[in-house]
C-alpha positions as CSV (number, residue, x, y, z in Angstrom):
1,M,155.9,102.7,77.1
2,Y,155.9,98.9,77.7
3,I,153.1,98.4,75.3
4,F,154.7,100.7,72.7
5,L,157.9,98.6,72.7
6,V,156.2,95.3,72.6
7,L,153.9,96.4,69.7
8,A,157.0,97.5,67.8
9,L,158.4,94.0,68.2
10,A,155.2,92.4,67.2
11,T,155.0,94.6,64.1
12,A,158.5,93.5,63.1
13,S,157.7,89.8,63.6
14,G,154.6,89.9,61.4
15,F,153.5,86.3,61.9
16,A,149.9,85.4,61.2
17,Q,147.5,84.6,64.1
18,S,144.1,85.4,65.4
19,L,143.5,88.7,67.3
20,L,143.1,86.7,70.5
21,D,146.5,85.0,70.0
22,A,148.1,88.2,68.9
23,T,147.1,90.2,72.0
24,A,147.5,87.4,74.5
25,P,151.2,88.1,75.3
26,Y,150.4,91.6,76.6
27,S,149.3,91.7,80.2
28,Q,147.8,95.2,79.8
29,L,145.3,93.8,77.2
30,S,144.1,90.9,79.4
31,D,140.6,92.4,79.9
32,F,140.1,92.7,76.2
33,N,141.1,89.1,75.7
34,D,138.7,88.0,78.5
35,L,135.9,90.0,76.7
36,L,136.6,88.2,73.4
37,S,136.8,84.8,75.1
38,S,133.5,85.3,77.0
39,N,131.7,86.3,73.8
40,P,132.8,83.8,71.2
41,D,129.7,84.1,69.0
42,I,129.9,87.9,68.4
43,A,133.7,87.9,68.3
44,A,134.0,84.9,66.0
45,S,135.9,86.7,63.2
46,L,138.4,88.1,65.7
47,L,139.1,84.8,67.3
48,T,139.9,83.0,64.1
49,N,142.8,83.2,61.7
50,I,141.7,85.4,58.7
51,S,143.8,85.0,55.5
52,S,141.7,86.8,52.9
53,S,143.2,90.2,52.0
54,S,139.7,91.5,51.2
55,Q,138.8,91.2,54.9
56,Q,141.6,93.3,56.3
57,Q,140.6,95.3,59.3
58,T,142.1,97.6,61.9
59,I,141.1,96.9,65.5
60,L,141.2,99.5,68.3
61,V,142.0,97.4,71.3
62,P,141.2,99.1,74.7
63,S,143.8,98.6,77.4
64,N,143.0,97.4,80.9
65,D,143.0,101.1,82.0
66,A,140.3,101.7,79.5
67,F,138.2,98.9,81.0
68,S,138.8,100.4,84.5
69,D,137.8,103.8,83.4
70,Y,134.6,102.5,81.8
71,R,133.7,100.7,85.0
72,Q,134.2,103.9,87.0
73,R,132.3,106.1,84.7
74,N,129.3,103.8,84.2
75,G,129.1,101.8,87.4
76,A,129.3,98.5,85.5
77,S,131.8,96.6,83.6
78,V,131.8,96.2,79.8
79,G,131.5,92.4,80.4
80,S,128.2,92.9,82.1
81,L,126.6,94.3,79.0
82,S,124.2,92.4,76.8
83,S,125.8,90.4,73.9
84,S,124.2,92.9,71.4
85,D,125.8,95.9,73.2
86,V,129.1,94.2,73.3
87,G,128.8,93.4,69.6
88,N,128.1,97.0,68.8
89,I,131.1,98.2,70.8
90,L,133.4,95.7,69.1
91,N,132.0,96.6,65.7
92,Y,132.7,100.3,66.4
93,H,136.3,99.5,67.3
94,T,136.7,97.6,64.0
95,L,137.8,99.9,61.2
96,Q,137.7,99.0,57.5
97,G,141.1,98.2,56.0
98,A,144.6,97.7,57.6
99,L,145.5,101.3,58.4
100,S,149.2,102.1,58.7
101,S,150.8,104.5,61.1
102,S,151.1,107.1,58.4
103,D,147.4,106.6,57.5
104,I,146.2,107.6,60.9
105,Q,148.6,110.5,61.2
106,Q,148.0,112.1,57.9
107,P,147.6,115.9,57.9
108,G,144.0,117.0,58.2
109,G,143.0,113.8,59.9
110,L,141.3,110.6,58.6
111,V,137.6,109.6,58.6
112,S,137.4,105.9,58.7
113,N,134.4,103.6,58.2
114,T,133.8,101.1,60.9
115,A,131.8,97.8,61.1
116,L,129.0,99.4,63.2
117,T,125.7,99.2,61.2
118,D,123.1,99.0,64.0
119,P,120.4,101.5,63.0
120,N,120.2,102.6,66.7
121,Y,123.7,104.1,66.2
122,V,124.0,104.9,62.5
123,D,121.3,106.1,60.1
124,R,123.3,108.0,57.5
125,E,122.6,108.2,53.7
126,V,121.4,105.0,52.0
127,L,123.3,104.2,48.8
128,T,121.7,103.5,45.5
129,G,120.5,99.9,45.6
130,G,119.5,100.2,49.3
131,E,123.0,99.6,50.9
132,R,123.3,101.3,54.3
133,L,126.4,103.2,55.3
134,S,128.3,102.2,58.3
135,Q,129.3,104.6,61.1
136,V,132.6,106.4,61.1
137,V,135.3,107.7,63.5
138,Y,137.6,110.6,63.0
139,I,141.3,110.1,63.7
140,S,143.7,113.1,64.2
141,S,147.3,113.6,65.3
142,T,148.1,116.8,67.2
143,E,151.6,117.9,68.1
144,T,152.1,118.8,71.8
145,A,155.0,120.2,73.8
146,T,154.8,118.3,77.0
147,G,153.7,115.3,78.9
148,V,152.4,112.8,76.4
149,R,153.3,109.1,76.2
150,I,153.3,108.7,72.4
151,M,156.2,109.2,70.0
152,A,155.3,109.5,66.4
153,R,158.3,107.8,64.7
154,Q,158.1,109.9,61.5
155,R,158.6,113.1,63.4
156,N,161.1,114.2,66.0
157,V,158.4,115.6,68.2
158,L,155.9,114.3,70.7
159,S,152.4,113.9,69.4
160,S,149.0,112.8,70.5
161,T,146.9,110.7,68.1
162,D,143.2,110.9,69.0
163,V,140.1,109.0,67.9
164,Q,136.9,111.0,67.9
165,S,133.5,109.2,68.2
166,G,130.0,109.8,69.3
167,E,129.2,113.1,71.1
168,G,132.7,114.3,70.0
169,N,134.4,112.2,72.8
170,L,138.1,111.6,72.4
171,I,140.3,108.6,73.2
172,E,144.1,108.4,72.6
173,L,145.7,105.9,70.3
174,E,149.2,104.4,70.3
175,P,150.4,105.1,66.7
176,T,152.4,101.9,66.3
177,P,150.4,99.0,64.9
178,A,150.9,95.3,65.6
179,N,149.9,92.5,63.2
180,W,147.2,89.8,63.3
181,S,146.0,87.6,60.5
182,G,143.1,89.9,59.7
183,G,145.1,93.1,59.6
184,V,146.5,95.3,62.3
185,F,145.6,96.5,65.8
186,Y,146.3,99.6,67.9
187,V,146.1,100.1,71.6
188,V,143.7,102.8,72.8
189,N,143.2,104.2,76.3
190,G,139.4,104.4,76.3
191,F,136.2,103.1,74.7
192,L,134.7,104.8,71.7
193,T,131.3,106.4,72.5
194,L,128.4,105.0,70.5
195,P,126.8,107.9,68.5
196,V,123.5,109.5,69.6
197,N,121.1,111.8,67.7
198,Q,121.8,115.3,66.5
199,T,120.4,117.3,69.4
200,D,122.0,115.1,72.0
201,T,125.3,115.5,70.2
202,M,124.9,119.3,70.1
203,T,124.1,119.3,73.9
204,A,127.2,117.3,74.7
205,Q,129.2,120.0,73.0
206,N,127.4,122.9,74.7
207,L,125.7,124.0,71.4
208,T,122.5,124.7,73.4
209,S,121.3,127.7,71.4
210,F,121.0,125.6,68.2
211,V,119.1,123.0,70.2
212,L,116.8,125.7,71.6
213,G,116.2,127.1,68.2
214,L,115.2,123.8,66.8
215,D,112.8,123.4,69.7
216,R,111.3,126.9,69.4
217,T,110.6,126.3,65.7
218,N,109.2,122.8,66.3
219,V,111.6,120.9,64.1
220,T,113.6,118.9,66.7
221,E,111.9,115.6,65.8
222,G,112.4,116.1,62.1
223,T,116.0,117.1,62.6
224,N,116.8,113.9,64.6
225,A,115.0,111.7,62.1
226,A,116.7,113.0,58.9
227,Q,119.0,110.6,57.3
228,G,122.4,112.0,56.4
229,L,122.6,115.4,58.0
230,T,125.3,117.8,58.9
231,C,124.6,120.8,61.2
232,L,127.0,123.8,61.3
233,C,126.1,125.2,64.7
234,P,127.0,128.7,65.6
235,I,128.3,128.9,69.2
236,D,126.0,130.1,71.9
237,A,127.5,133.6,72.1
238,A,126.7,134.0,68.4
239,L,123.3,132.3,68.0
240,G,121.9,133.0,71.5
241,P,120.3,136.4,70.8
242,L,118.4,135.1,67.8
243,A,117.5,131.7,69.4
244,N,116.0,133.6,72.4
245,T,114.2,136.2,70.3
246,T,110.6,136.9,71.4
247,G,109.6,138.0,67.9
248,N,108.7,136.0,64.8
249,T,110.7,132.8,64.4
250,T,109.5,131.4,61.1
251,D,108.5,134.3,58.7
252,G,111.0,135.3,56.0
253,P,114.5,134.4,55.0
254,A,116.1,136.1,58.0
255,S,114.0,134.3,60.6
256,L,115.3,131.9,63.2
257,L,114.0,128.9,61.2
258,A,115.6,130.0,57.9
259,T,118.8,130.8,59.7
260,L,119.0,127.3,61.2
261,T,118.1,125.8,57.8
262,R,120.9,127.8,56.2
263,H,123.3,126.0,58.6
264,G,122.2,122.5,57.6
265,L,123.8,120.5,54.9
266,T,122.3,117.5,53.1
267,G,124.7,114.5,53.7
268,S,127.5,113.6,56.0
269,Y,130.2,116.2,55.8
270,Y,133.3,115.8,57.9
271,S,136.2,118.3,58.1
272,T,138.1,116.2,55.5
273,N,135.4,117.0,53.0
274,F,136.0,120.8,53.2
275,S,138.5,121.7,50.6
276,D,139.7,125.2,49.8
277,G,137.6,126.7,47.0
278,D,134.7,124.3,47.3
279,L,131.2,125.7,46.8
280,I,128.5,123.8,48.6
281,Y,124.9,124.6,49.3
282,S,122.8,124.8,52.4
283,Q,119.5,123.0,52.8
284,N,117.6,126.1,51.7
285,G,119.8,126.6,48.7
286,Y,122.3,129.3,49.8
287,P,125.9,128.9,48.5
288,I,128.7,128.4,51.0
289,L,132.3,129.0,50.0
290,V,134.9,126.9,51.8
291,S,138.3,128.5,52.5
292,R,141.1,126.4,54.0
293,S,144.4,128.0,55.0
294,D,147.8,126.3,55.0
295,D,147.6,125.8,58.8
296,G,144.3,123.9,58.4
297,T,141.9,126.7,59.5
298,V,138.6,126.3,57.7
299,F,136.1,129.1,57.0
300,L,132.6,128.5,55.7
301,N,131.8,131.9,54.1
302,D,132.9,134.2,57.0
303,A,132.3,131.7,59.8
304,R,135.4,129.9,61.2
305,L,135.2,126.2,62.1
306,V,136.0,126.1,65.8
307,G,134.8,122.5,66.6
308,S,134.5,119.7,64.2
309,N,133.6,116.0,63.6
310,Y,131.2,115.4,66.4
311,I,129.9,112.1,65.1
312,A,126.1,111.8,65.3
313,R,123.9,108.9,64.6
314,T,122.6,110.5,61.3
315,G,125.7,112.4,60.2
316,A,127.9,115.1,61.8
317,V,127.8,118.2,63.9
318,H,130.4,121.1,63.7
319,A,130.7,124.4,65.6
320,V,131.3,127.7,63.9
321,D,132.2,131.0,65.6
322,R,129.3,133.1,64.2
323,I,126.1,133.0,62.1
324,M,127.3,132.5,58.5
325,G,127.2,135.6,56.3
326,Y,125.6,135.4,52.9
327,L,127.8,134.8,49.9
328,N,127.4,137.4,47.2
329,T,128.2,135.7,43.9
330,T,127.7,138.7,41.6
331,T,129.4,137.1,38.6
332,N,129.7,133.3,38.5
333,T,129.3,131.0,41.5
334,T,131.6,128.5,39.8
335,T,134.4,131.1,40.2
336,P,134.7,131.5,44.0
337,A,137.5,134.1,43.6
338,N,134.9,136.6,42.3
339,A,132.7,136.1,45.4
340,S,132.5,138.4,48.4
341,I,131.0,137.9,51.8
342,F,128.3,140.1,53.3
343,S,125.8,139.7,56.1
344,D,123.2,142.4,55.3
345,T,119.9,140.7,55.9
346,A,118.1,143.5,54.1
347,N,119.9,142.5,50.9
348,I,119.7,138.7,50.9
349,P,120.8,137.2,47.6
350,S,118.7,134.7,45.8
351,P,119.2,131.3,47.5
352,T,118.5,128.9,44.6
353,P,121.5,128.0,42.4
354,S,121.1,127.8,38.6
355,P,120.6,124.3,37.2
356,S,124.1,124.2,35.9
357,E,125.4,124.7,39.4
358,I,123.4,122.1,41.2
359,T,125.4,119.8,43.5
360,S,124.3,116.7,45.4
361,S,123.8,118.9,48.4
362,T,120.9,120.7,46.6
363,V,117.4,119.5,46.1
364,I,115.3,121.4,43.6
365,G,112.2,120.9,41.4
366,D,112.4,119.5,37.9
367,G,111.6,122.9,36.3
368,G,107.9,122.1,36.0
369,A,105.2,122.7,38.6
370,I,106.4,123.9,42.0
371,P,107.2,120.7,44.0
372,T,105.6,120.1,47.4
373,A,106.6,118.4,50.6
374,N,104.5,116.4,53.0
375,A,104.7,116.7,56.7
376,T,102.7,115.1,59.6
377,G,103.1,117.2,62.7
378,N,106.8,117.8,63.1
379,Q,107.9,114.6,61.5
380,L,109.3,115.5,58.2
381,L,108.7,113.0,55.4
382,P,110.7,112.0,52.3
383,P,110.4,114.1,49.1
384,E,107.7,113.7,46.5
385,P,108.7,111.9,43.3
386,T,109.2,115.3,41.5
387,M,112.3,116.0,43.7
388,T,115.6,115.0,42.2
389,T,119.2,115.0,43.3
390,T,122.6,114.6,41.5
391,G,125.6,112.8,42.7
392,E,128.6,114.8,41.6
393,S,131.9,114.2,43.1
394,A,134.1,116.5,45.1
395,A,136.1,117.2,41.9
396,T,133.3,119.5,40.7
397,D,131.5,121.6,43.2
398,G,132.9,120.2,46.3
399,P,132.4,117.0,48.3
400,A,129.5,114.7,47.5
401,A,126.8,115.5,50.1
402,S,125.7,111.9,50.0
403,G,128.5,110.8,52.2
404,G,131.7,112.5,51.1
405,T,134.8,110.4,51.3
406,D,135.6,107.4,53.5
407,G,139.3,108.5,53.9
408,S,140.3,106.6,50.8
409,G,138.9,109.2,48.3
410,A,135.8,107.1,47.4
411,T,132.6,109.0,47.1
412,E,129.1,107.7,47.9
413,E,125.9,108.4,46.1
414,A,122.6,108.6,48.0
415,T,119.3,107.7,46.6
416,S,116.8,110.6,46.1
417,A,113.6,108.8,47.1
418,G,113.1,108.3,50.7
419,T,116.7,109.2,51.8
420,A,117.8,112.4,50.2
421,M,116.9,115.5,52.1
422,G,117.1,119.2,51.6
423,V,115.0,122.4,51.9
424,V,113.7,124.1,48.8
425,Q,113.0,127.8,48.9
426,W,110.8,129.5,46.3
427,S,109.7,133.0,45.7
428,L,106.0,132.8,45.1
429,M,104.1,136.0,44.2
430,G,106.5,138.1,46.2
431,G,106.3,135.8,49.3
432,W,108.7,133.2,50.6
433,V,107.8,129.6,51.0
434,I,110.2,127.2,52.7
435,A,109.4,123.5,52.7
436,A,111.5,120.8,54.3
437,V,112.1,117.7,52.3
438,G,113.1,114.8,54.5
439,G,115.4,117.2,56.3
440,L,115.6,119.8,58.9
441,F,112.8,122.3,58.7
442,L,109.3,123.2,57.6
443,M,108.0,126.8,57.0
444,S,105.3,128.3,55.0
C-alpha cells in the first residue's frame, strides 16, 4: 500500500527525471536502483533523462520482494548474472510506449511489445525488409473477491493485474503508473520469465500429450525451429488417447500427425487476435471459426480456449479442452453463420480453401505444378519459391497470421521466403500428401 500511495503522488507531480532518479525515493525499489547503478552500460537509456516523445517506454520495475524471491528460486541474485543476461531481463521489462492504467486494464487484456530482441528468446516472424519482431508480454486484469493489495481506481472492486511472460508464468502489477522522463513505470512483484521453445513451454503448462505426439511423429525439432508459430494444444485428457496410440501415426488426414498439424497456426496468435466471427486456417488448410461470447469465452470451432497466451520463443501456446472438430462450410466460408461443426473423421471436408478465401495463415501453391517442400531429417526448411503468402489484415478473414496486433491495432506482414510457414495438403490420385513448409510437420 505504501508504494501505491507514493506512486500516486509521483504521478501527480509529473516532473521529468531519469528512471534512476524517479525510483530512488522508494525504499522498496532500492535493489532495482542498485542493479541499474552497477550496470551503467546496459542501462544507459534508463539512467539518463529522455525527452523525445518517440522514445516513450513503460518500465516494469521489480520490487525488493521480487529480488528476494528470484534469489530464493534460483540460488543466486539477479546482480550475479552476466551483463548480457541482465540486459535481456531489463529489455523484457521495457514495454514500447507509455501505457496508461486504462491501457493495461482494458477488457480482453493487452499484448505489448517489449525491447527484447535477443534471438535466444525471440524468433517470431520476420517483417518484409528483414526487420525482426521483438518479444511480447500479455497483461490482463482480473476481478477478485478477497485478499488482493491492488485497487483499480476506475472500478469500485478489488482487482489483480497480471503480466504473463515466458512459460506462461505470471507476476502481479500495481496498476498506478509513475512518471519518468522516458515514459512511465509500474511496480511488479516478480521478474518476467524469459521465453523458451514451444515444447518446453507446453511442458511447463502440463500439455505433455502434445509434446509426446510431436516426439512420436518425429517433428519436435522442426516445431521448435519454426519462426512465428502458434500451437492450440488439446489438454492431456483429450489428446492423450490419440498421442499414445500404437497404431499408425502419420497416414491419412485423421492420423496423429495430421491432427497435430490441424492445431498449428502460422504466425503469432494471441487471445487478443481471436475476434468473434473470424475465420482462420490451420497449417494444413482446415478452416477454424472463432466464436467469442460477451463474457470473453473463446471457442475455436467446438474447442473452448481454457489456457492462453503462454509466450514462447517463436510465438505462442494455447490450451483447448478437446481436439477441434472439423468445420463444415457447406455454403460459403466467408459467411460463418452458415457453418456447422462436426467431428466425424469418416467425412472430413476438403482442407484447402479456395483462392478467394486465402488468408495470411494459409500457404498454397500458385495454381501451377504441385509445390514441394524440402526437409533434412526432422529439420524442416523454408518453402520453395513457388510458395506464396498474403498479408491481409484482421478486418477481412481474421487476424494477420504474420504477427497479429501489438495492442495498438497495428498489423505486421511476414515475408514468405525463409520465414513464412505452413502445411499444404493435396489430394493426389486419391491419396493424401502432407508436406511441411518451414513449419510443424512433414508427412507423405
